[in-house]
KELUM-857577 format. One record per residue: residue number from 1; x, y, z of N, C-alpha, C, O in turn. Coordinates in steps of 0.2 Angstrom, whole numbers, plus 2048, in hexadecimal, padded with zeros to 3 digits. Example, Ala and Ser with C-alpha at 12.3 -4.5 7.8 and 13.67 -1.06 7.14 Angstrom:
2
<node 1 <842 7E4 827> <83E 7EA 827> <842 7F0 827> <847 7EF 82A>>,
<node 2 <840 7F5 823> <844 7FB 824> <840 800 827> <843 806 828>>,
//
This chain:
109
<node 1 <BC6 F23 63F> <BCA F24 646> <BD2 F22 642> <BD2 F21 63D>>,
<node 2 <BD7 F24 647> <BDD F23 646> <BDD F1D 646> <BD8 F1A 649>>,
<node 3 <BE3 F19 642> <BE6 F13 643> <BE8 F12 64A> <BE5 F0D 64E>>,
<node 4 <BED F16 64C> <BF0 F14 651> <BE9 F12 657> <BE9 F0C 659>>,
<node 5 <BE4 F16 659> <BE0 F15 65D> <BDB F0F 65C> <BD7 F0D 661>>,
<node 6 <BDB F0D 656> <BD7 F08 654> <BDB F03 655> <BD7 EFF 659>>,
<node 7 <BE1 F01 654> <BE5 EFB 655> <BE6 EFC 65C> <BE5 EF6 65E>>,
<node 8 <BE6 F00 662> <BE4 F00 669> <BE0 EFC 669> <BE0 EF6 66A>>,
<node 9 <BDB EFF 668> <BD4 EFD 66B> <BD3 EF5 669> <BD1 EF1 66D>>,
<node 10 <BD4 EF4 662> <BD2 EED 660> <BD9 EE9 665> <BD6 EE5 668>>,
<node 11 <BDE EE9 666> <BE4 EE6 669> <BE0 EE3 670> <BE1 EDE 673>>,
<node 12 <BDE EE8 672> <BDC EE9 679> <BD7 EE6 67A> <BD6 EE4 680>>,
<node 13 <BD2 EE4 674> <BCC EE2 675> <BCD ED9 674> <BCA ED4 676>>,
<node 14 <BD4 ED8 670> <BD5 ED1 66C> <BD8 ECE 672> <BD7 EC8 674>>,
<node 15 <BDD ED3 675> <BE0 ECF 67C> <BDA ECE 683> <BDB ED0 689>>,
<node 16 <BD3 ECB 680> <BCF ECB 687> <BD1 EC7 68B> <BD4 EC2 68A>>,
<node 17 <BD0 EC8 690> <BD0 EC5 697> <BCA EC6 69A> <BC7 ECA 696>>,
<node 18 <BC8 EC4 69F> <BC0 EC6 6A1> <BC1 ECC 6A5> <BC7 ECE 6A5>>,
<node 19 <BBC ED0 6A8> <BB8 ED2 6A1> <BBA ED6 69A> <BC0 ED9 699>>,
<node 20 <BB5 ED7 696> <BB5 ED6 690> <BB4 EDE 690> <BAF EE0 694>>,
<node 21 <BBA EE3 68C> <BB6 EE9 68A> <BB3 EEB 682> <BB5 EE9 67D>>,
<node 22 <BAE EEF 684> <BAB EF0 67F> <BAB EF7 67C> <BAA EFC 67F>>,
<node 23 <BAE EF6 674> <BB0 EFF 674> <BAA F00 66D> <BAA EFF 667>>,
<node 24 <BA5 F03 670> <B9F F06 66A> <BA1 F0A 666> <BA6 F0C 666>>,
<node 25 <B9F F0B 663> <B9F F11 65B> <BA1 F19 65D> <BA5 F1C 65A>>,
<node 26 <B9C F1A 663> <B9B F20 665> <BA2 F21 66B> <BA3 F27 66C>>,
<node 27 <BA5 F1C 66E> <BAA F1C 670> <BAF F1C 66E> <BB3 F20 670>>,
<node 28 <BB1 F19 669> <BB6 F18 664> <BB6 F1F 661> <BBB F1F 65E>>,
<node 29 <BB2 F25 65F> <BB1 F2B 65C> <BB5 F2F 662> <BB9 F34 661>>,
<node 30 <BB3 F2D 669> <BB4 F32 670> <BBC F31 671> <BC0 F35 674>>,
<node 31 <BBD F29 670> <BC4 F28 670> <BCA F2B 66D> <BCF F2C 66F>>,
<node 32 <BC6 F2C 665> <BCA F2E 65F> <BCB F36 660> <BD0 F3A 65E>>,
<node 33 <BC7 F38 663> <BC7 F42 664> <BCB F41 66B> <BCB F47 66E>>,
<node 34 <BCC F3E 66E> <BCE F3E 675> <BD6 F3E 675> <BDA F41 678>>,
<node 35 <BD8 F38 66E> <BDF F36 66F> <BE3 F3D 66B> <BE8 F40 66D>>,
<node 36 <BE0 F3F 665> <BE0 F45 661> <BE1 F4B 665> <BE5 F4F 664>>,
<node 37 <BDE F4C 66B> <BDF F50 66F> <BE5 F52 672> <BE8 F57 673>>,
<node 38 <BE4 F4A 674> <BEB F47 67C> <BEF F43 678> <BF0 F3D 67A>>,
<node 39 <BF3 F44 674> <BF8 F3F 671> <BFE F3B 676> <C00 F35 677>>,
<node 40 <BFF F41 67A> <C01 F3E 67F> <BFF F39 684> <C03 F35 686>>,
<node 41 <BFB F38 685> <BF7 F34 68B> <BF4 F2C 686> <BF0 F28 688>>,
<node 42 <BF6 F2B 682> <BF7 F26 67C> <BF8 F1E 680> <BF4 F1A 67F>>,
<node 43 <BFE F1E 683> <C00 F19 684> <BFD F19 68C> <BFC F13 68E>>,
<node 44 <BFC F1E 690> <BF8 F1D 697> <BF2 F1A 695> <BF2 F15 698>>,
<node 45 <BED F1C 691> <BE8 F1B 68E> <BE8 F15 68D> <BE5 F12 691>>,
<node 46 <BEB F13 68A> <BEA F0B 689> <BEE F07 68D> <BEF F02 68A>>,
<node 47 <BF1 F08 692> <BF2 F03 698> <BEE F05 69C> <BED F02 6A0>>,
<node 48 <BE9 F0B 69C> <BE3 F0B 69F> <BDF F04 69F> <BDD F00 6A3>>,
<node 49 <BDE F04 698> <BD8 F01 696> <BDB EF8 696> <BD8 EF3 696>>,
<node 50 <BE1 EF8 695> <BE3 EF1 696> <BE1 EEF 69D> <BDD EEA 69E>>,
<node 51 <BE4 EF2 6A3> <BE4 EF3 6AA> <BDB EEF 6AC> <BD9 EEA 6AF>>,
<node 52 <BD7 EF4 6A7> <BD1 EF4 6AA> <BCE EEC 6A7> <BCC EE9 6AB>>,
<node 53 <BD0 EE9 6A1> <BCE EE3 6A0> <BD0 EDF 6A4> <BCD EDA 6A6>>,
<node 54 <BD7 EE0 6A7> <BDA EDA 6A9> <BD7 ED9 6B1> <BD6 ED3 6B3>>,
<node 55 <BD6 EE1 6B6> <BD5 EE0 6BB> <BD1 EE6 6BD> <BD4 EEB 6C0>>,
<node 56 <BCC EE6 6BC> <BC5 EEF 6BC> <BC6 EF0 6C3> <BC5 EF6 6C4>>,
<node 57 <BC8 EEE 6C8> <BC9 EF0 6CF> <BD0 EF1 6D2> <BD1 EF0 6D8>>,
<node 58 <BD5 EF3 6CD> <BDC EF6 6CF> <BDB EFB 6D0> <BD7 EFF 6CC>>,
<node 59 <BDE EFB 6D7> <BDE F03 6D8> <BDF F0A 6D5> <BDC F0F 6D5>>,
<node 60 <BE5 F07 6D2> <BE6 F0E 6CD> <BE1 F0F 6C8> <BE1 F14 6C5>>,
<node 61 <BDD F0C 6C7> <BD8 F0E 6C3> <BD3 F14 6C7> <BD0 F19 6C6>>,
<node 62 <BD3 F11 6CC> <BCD F14 6D1> <BC7 F14 6CF> <BC5 F1A 6CE>>,
<node 63 <BC4 F0E 6CE> <BBF F0C 6CB> <BB9 F11 6D0> <BBA F10 6D6>>,
<node 64 <BB4 F14 6CE> <BAD F15 6D3> <BA7 F18 6CD> <BA6 F1A 6C7>>,
<node 65 <BA3 F15 6D3> <B9C F15 6D0> <B99 F1F 6CF> <B9A F22 6D4>>,
<node 66 <B97 F20 6C9> <B97 F29 6C9> <B8D F29 6CC> <B88 F25 6CB>>,
<node 67 <B8E F31 6CF> <B88 F32 6D1> <B83 F35 6CC> <B85 F37 6C6>>,
<node 68 <B7D F37 6CF> <B77 F3B 6CA> <B76 F38 6C5> <B75 F32 6C6>>,
<node 69 <B76 F3B 6BE> <B73 F3A 6BA> <B77 F34 6B6> <B74 F31 6B1>>,
<node 70 <B7D F33 6B7> <B82 F2D 6B7> <B84 F27 6B8> <B88 F23 6B7>>,
<node 71 <B7D F27 6BE> <B7F F23 6C4> <B7F F1A 6C3> <B7F F15 6C7>>,
<node 72 <B7E F1A 6BB> <B7D F13 6B9> <B85 F12 6B6> <B87 F0D 6B4>>,
<node 73 <B88 F17 6B7> <B90 F16 6B3> <B95 F14 6B8> <B93 F13 6BE>>,
<node 74 <B9B F15 6B6> <B9F F15 6BB> <BA6 F18 6B7> <BA5 F19 6B1>>,
<node 75 <BAC F1B 6BB> <BB0 F1B 6B8> <BB8 F1A 6BA> <BB9 F1A 6C0>>,
<node 76 <BBC F19 6B6> <BC3 F19 6B8> <BC7 F1E 6B6> <BC4 F23 6B3>>,
<node 77 <BCD F1E 6B8> <BD3 F23 6B7> <BD7 F23 6B2> <BDA F1E 6B3>>,
<node 78 <BDA F26 6AD> <BDD F25 6AA> <BE4 F28 6AD> <BE9 F25 6AD>>,
<node 79 <BE3 F2F 6B0> <BE8 F30 6B3> <BE4 F38 6B8> <BDF F3A 6B7>>,
<node 80 <BE7 F3A 6BB> <BE2 F40 6C1> <BDE F44 6BD> <BD9 F46 6BE>>,
<node 81 <BE2 F45 6B5> <BDC F49 6B4> <BD7 F45 6AD> <BD4 F49 6A9>>,
<node 82 <BD7 F40 6AD> <BD1 F3E 6A7> <BCF F38 6AA> <BD2 F35 6AE>>,
<node 83 <BC9 F37 6A7> <BC5 F30 6A9> <BC2 F2D 6A3> <BC1 F30 69E>>,
<node 84 <BC0 F25 6A4> <BBE F21 6A1> <BB7 F21 6A4> <BB7 F20 6AA>>,
<node 85 <BB1 F23 6A1> <BAB F21 6A3> <BAA F1B 69F> <BAD F1A 69A>>,
<node 86 <BA5 F15 6A3> <BA4 F0E 6A4> <B9E F0B 6A2> <B9A F10 6A2>>,
<node 87 <B9B F08 6A2> <B96 F04 6A4> <B98 EFC 6A6> <B9D EF9 6A3>>,
<node 88 <B95 EF8 6AB> <B97 EF1 6AC> <B90 EEC 6AA> <B8A EED 6AC>>,
<node 89 <B92 EE8 6A7> <B8B EE5 6A7> <B90 EDD 6A8> <B92 ED9 6A4>>,
<node 90 <B90 EDC 6B1> <B92 ED7 6B2> <B91 ED0 6B2> <B95 ECB 6B3>>,
<node 91 <B89 ECF 6AF> <B88 EC7 6AE> <B8B EC5 6A6> <B8B EBF 6A5>>,
<node 92 <B8D ECA 6A2> <B90 ECA 69D> <B97 EC9 69C> <B9A EC7 697>>,
<node 93 <B9A ECB 6A3> <BA0 ECC 6A5> <BA3 ED1 69D> <BA8 ECF 69A>>,
<node 94 <B9E ED6 69D> <BA1 EDD 69A> <BA2 EE2 69C> <BA1 EE2 6A2>>,
<node 95 <BA5 EE7 699> <BA8 EEE 69B> <BA5 EF2 694> <BA5 EEF 68F>>,
<node 96 <BA1 EF8 695> <B9F EFA 690> <BA1 F02 68F> <B9D F06 692>>,
<node 97 <BA7 F03 68C> <BAA F0B 68C> <BA4 F10 687> <BA1 F0F 682>>,
<node 98 <BA4 F14 68F> <B9F F1A 68A> <BA2 F1F 688> <BA1 F21 683>>,
<node 99 <BA8 F24 68E> <BA8 F27 68B> <BB2 F2A 68D> <BB6 F25 68F>>,
<node 100 <BB4 F2F 68C> <BBC F2E 68D> <BBD F36 68C> <BBC F38 687>>,
<node 101 <BBF F3A 693> <BC3 F40 694> <BC1 F43 699> <BBD F41 69C>>,
<node 102 <BC3 F4B 69A> <BC6 F4D 6A2> <BBF F4C 6A6> <BBA F4A 6A4>>,
<node 103 <BC1 F4C 6AD> <BBC F4D 6B0> <BB5 F4F 6AF> <BB0 F4C 6AE>>,
<node 104 <BB7 F57 6AF> <BB0 F59 6AC> <BAD F56 6A6> <BA8 F53 6A7>>,
<node 105 <BB0 F55 6A0> <BAE F52 69B> <BA8 F4C 69C> <BA2 F4C 69A>>,
<node 106 <BAB F49 6A0> <BA8 F41 6A2> <BA2 F43 6A6> <B9D F40 6A4>>,
<node 107 <BA2 F46 6AA> <B9C F49 6AF> <B99 F4E 6AD> <B98 F52 6B2>>,
<node 108 <B98 F4F 6A7> <B95 F55 6A4> <B90 F51 69F> <B8E F55 69B>>,
<node 109 <B90 F49 69F> <B8D F46 69A> <B86 F47 698> <B84 F44 693>>,
//
């Protein structure tokens, strides 16, 4: 994984407010691939993760529950074209990041 992505993910995790973001190994691999493909979104991606940790219900994230086979997951927007899918475990105040990518990439999971 690129150093800049690891640093971004680790710094956000260290500056933990509630709830805590959990970066699984599979999510880190997907995030690495996403940033390699879209390096121009690194700053916006980082801001999305920070805001998600500070205030998951912030209107700019457009948090919503997914439907169908992904009905156990939620999604937030990085921008109009890209999303992060996630799982809330509210009893632990934890947000587990699942996937990052375009609308179509997220919803075909």
